[in-house]
C-alpha positions in Angstrom: 0.0 0.2 -0.1 1.2 3.3 -0.3 2.7 4.9 2.5 0.5 8.0 3.3 -2.1 4.6 3.6 0.1 3.0 6.0 1.0 6.4 7.5 -3.3 7.0 7.5 -4.2 3.0 9.2 -1.4 3.8 11.9 -2.9 7.2 12.6 -6.2 5.6 12.8 -5.0 2.3 15.3 -3.0 4.6 17.8 -4.9 3.1 21.4 -4.9 4.8 24.9 -3.7 2.9 27.1 -5.1 1.9 30.2 -3.4 2.7 32.9 -5.2 1.8 36.7 -4.7 -2.1 37.3 -8.4 -2.3 38.8 -10.1 -1.2 35.5 -10.0 -4.4 33.0 -11.9 -4.3 30.2 -14.4 -7.5 29.0 -11.7 -8.2 26.0 -9.3 -8.4 28.4 -10.9 -11.3 30.9 -12.3 -13.2 28.0 -9.6 -13.5 26.1 -5.6 -14.7 26.7 -5.6 -13.2 30.2 -1.9 -13.4 29.6 -1.5 -11.5 26.4 -3.4 -8.8 28.3 -0.7 -8.8 31.0 1.9 -8.4 28.3 -0.1 -5.5 26.8 -0.6 -3.3 30.0 3.3 -4.1 31.3 5.2 -4.8 28.0 3.4 -2.6 25.4 4.7 -3.5 21.9 4.1 -1.7 19.0 1.8 -3.4 16.8 2.6 -4.7 13.3 0.3 -2.9 10.4 -1.3 -6.6 10.5 -2.4 -6.0 13.7 -2.9 -2.3 12.7 -5.2 -3.0 8.9 -6.9 -6.0 12.2 -8.2 -3.0 14.0 -8.8 -0.1 11.1 -10.9 -2.7 9.7 -13.3 -2.8 12.2 -13.0 0.8 13.1 -14.5 1.4 9.6 -17.1 -0.5 9.5 -18.2 0.7 13.4 -17.5 4.2 12.3 -20.0 3.6 9.2 -22.4 1.5 10.2 -23.1 1.7 14.3 -24.7 5.4 13.6 -27.3 3.9 11.9 -29.3 2.8 15.1 -30.6 4.5 18.0 -28.4 2.9 20.3 -24.8 3.1 20.1 -21.5 2.6 20.9 -23.5 2.0 24.8 -21.0 1.9 27.5 -21.4 -0.2 30.5 -19.2 -0.7 33.6 -20.0 -3.6 36.4 -17.9 -3.6 39.6 -17.4 -6.9 41.5 -19.2 -7.2 44.5 -16.0 -8.3 46.4 -13.3 -7.3 48.4 -10.8 -6.2 45.6 -11.9 -3.0 43.7 -12.6 -3.8 40.5 -15.1 -2.8 38.2 -15.3 -4.3 34.3 -16.0 -2.0 31.7 -17.2 -2.6 27.8 -18.9 -1.7 24.7 -21.8 -3.0 22.7 -21.7 -2.2 19.1 -25.6 -1.5 18.6 -29.0 -2.1 19.6 -30.7 -3.7 16.5 -34.1 -3.2 15.7 -35.5 -5.6 17.3 -33.9 -5.2 20.3 -31.2 -7.5 20.5 -27.6 -6.1 21.6 -26.0 -6.9 18.9 -21.6 -7.2 18.0 -20.1 -6.5 15.1 -17.2 -8.6 13.9 -14.8 -8.0 11.8 -13.0 -11.5 10.3 -10.5 -12.2 7.6 -12.8 -15.2 6.1 -16.1 -16.8 7.1 -15.1 -20.2 6.6 -14.6 -21.6 11.0 -18.2 -19.2 12.1 -19.4 -21.0 9.4 -18.1 -24.6 9.8 -18.5 -24.0 14.2 -20.1 -21.3 14.9 -19.5 -18.5 16.7 -16.2 -18.0 18.5 -17.1 -18.7 22.4 -15.5 -15.6 23.7 -17.7 -13.4 21.2 -20.8 -15.1 22.5 -19.1 -14.4 26.7 -19.2 -10.8 25.4 -22.4 -10.2 24.1 -23.9 -12.2 27.3 -21.7 -9.8 29.2 -23.7 -7.1 27.3 -27.5 -9.1 27.8 -26.3 -9.2 31.6 -25.4 -5.5 32.3 -28.3 -3.4 29.9 -30.6 -6.2 31.1 -31.7 -7.9 28.2 -31.6 -11.9 27.1 -31.7 -11.7 23.3 -28.2 -10.8 21.4 -27.1 -10.6 18.2 -23.7 -11.3 16.2 -22.8 -10.2 13.1 -19.6 -11.3 11.3 -18.3 -9.4 8.6 -15.3 -10.3 5.6 -14.9 -7.8 3.0 -16.7 -10.9 0.8 -19.9 -11.5 2.9 -21.7 -12.0 6.1 -23.1 -14.6 8.7 -25.9 -13.5 11.2 -26.2 -15.3 14.5 -28.8 -14.9 16.8 -28.5 -15.5 20.6 -31.3 -16.5 23.3 -30.3 -16.4 26.9 -31.6 -17.1 30.2 -31.1 -15.2 33.2 -29.0 -18.1 34.9 -27.1 -18.4 31.9 -26.3 -14.5 31.9 -25.3 -14.9 35.7 -22.9 -18.2 35.6 -21.0 -16.7 32.4 -20.6 -13.1 34.1 -19.4 -15.6 37.5 -16.5 -16.4 35.5 -15.5 -13.0 33.8 -15.6 -12.1 36.9 -13.1 -14.9 38.5 -11.0 -14.0 35.5 -10.7 -10.5 35.9 -10.0 -11.4 40.0 -6.6 -13.6 38.5 -5.5 -11.1 35.5 -6.1 -7.9 38.5 -3.3 -9.5 40.9 -1.3 -10.8 38.2 -1.3 -6.9 37.3 -1.0 -6.4 40.7 1.7 -8.8 42.1 4.0 -8.1 38.7 3.5 -11.7 37.8 2.1 -13.1 34.5 -0.9 -15.0 34.6 -0.2 -19.2 33.5 0.1 -20.0 29.6 -2.3 -21.1 27.7 -2.3 -25.0 27.1 -0.4 -25.6 24.4 -3.0 -25.1 21.3 -6.4 -24.6 23.4 -6.3 -20.7 21.9 -6.2 -20.1 18.1 -4.9 -16.7 19.1 -1.8 -19.1 19.8 -1.4 -19.8 16.1 -1.1 -18.6 13.0 -2.7 -17.3 10.3 -2.3 -18.1 6.4 0.8 -16.4 5.9 2.6 -17.9 8.5 1.7 -14.5 11.0 1.1 -14.4 14.5 -2.2 -13.8 15.4 -0.4 -12.5 18.8 2.4 -9.9 18.7 3.6 -12.1 22.4 3.7 -15.1 20.7 7.8 -15.4 20.9 7.7 -14.1 24.4 5.1 -16.5 25.6 6.8 -19.1 24.5 10.2 -18.6 25.2 8.9 -17.9 29.2 7.1 -21.0 28.3 10.5 -22.8 27.8 11.9 -21.4 30.9 9.9 -22.0 33.2 9.6 -25.8 31.9 13.6 -25.8 32.3 12.7 -24.6 35.7 10.9 -27.4 36.4 
């Protein structure tokens, strides 16, 4: 791509760094906790490929979500525990039928068509539904070729179970940040984030750092 476009993508994907250890995003709590820890404690410059993924999503968000009356709604959930943790999130829009909808951009829809919605994406919508007192959710997966709509319906117990899981993961991340010790790595092959794209590019920018740390820990044991 022309350098002027690359510079534009870099400018548009500059991220604000969260500095408060007790204020965690729901996406941090649902994804790899080790990756979330590294991003806060050892931030790395984002590759142009990673920036493109963010830019692509931001582009559609900016064009489509303002079409809905309620969009980009910020939610917070304070934990009722001894630790002063607040979990935050923002859903893309309330759909025409009242469902809480989130828009996900992907390289292609093959795995979504084959295996359905990603579990962490479903849990993210559950969090939004719980905080907004709704039971109907929706995911829109969009590639530059096609789109898939996935309707979701939850009951109260289901939402409570997921939010409890998110709260427990938030506690783990908070303690890790507070103690300056990264959470344990995921078992090998458990998450797609640990893998490579079709072009051999790691999905996670901390892939090499994490693997070296894992190898050192195994040697020490």
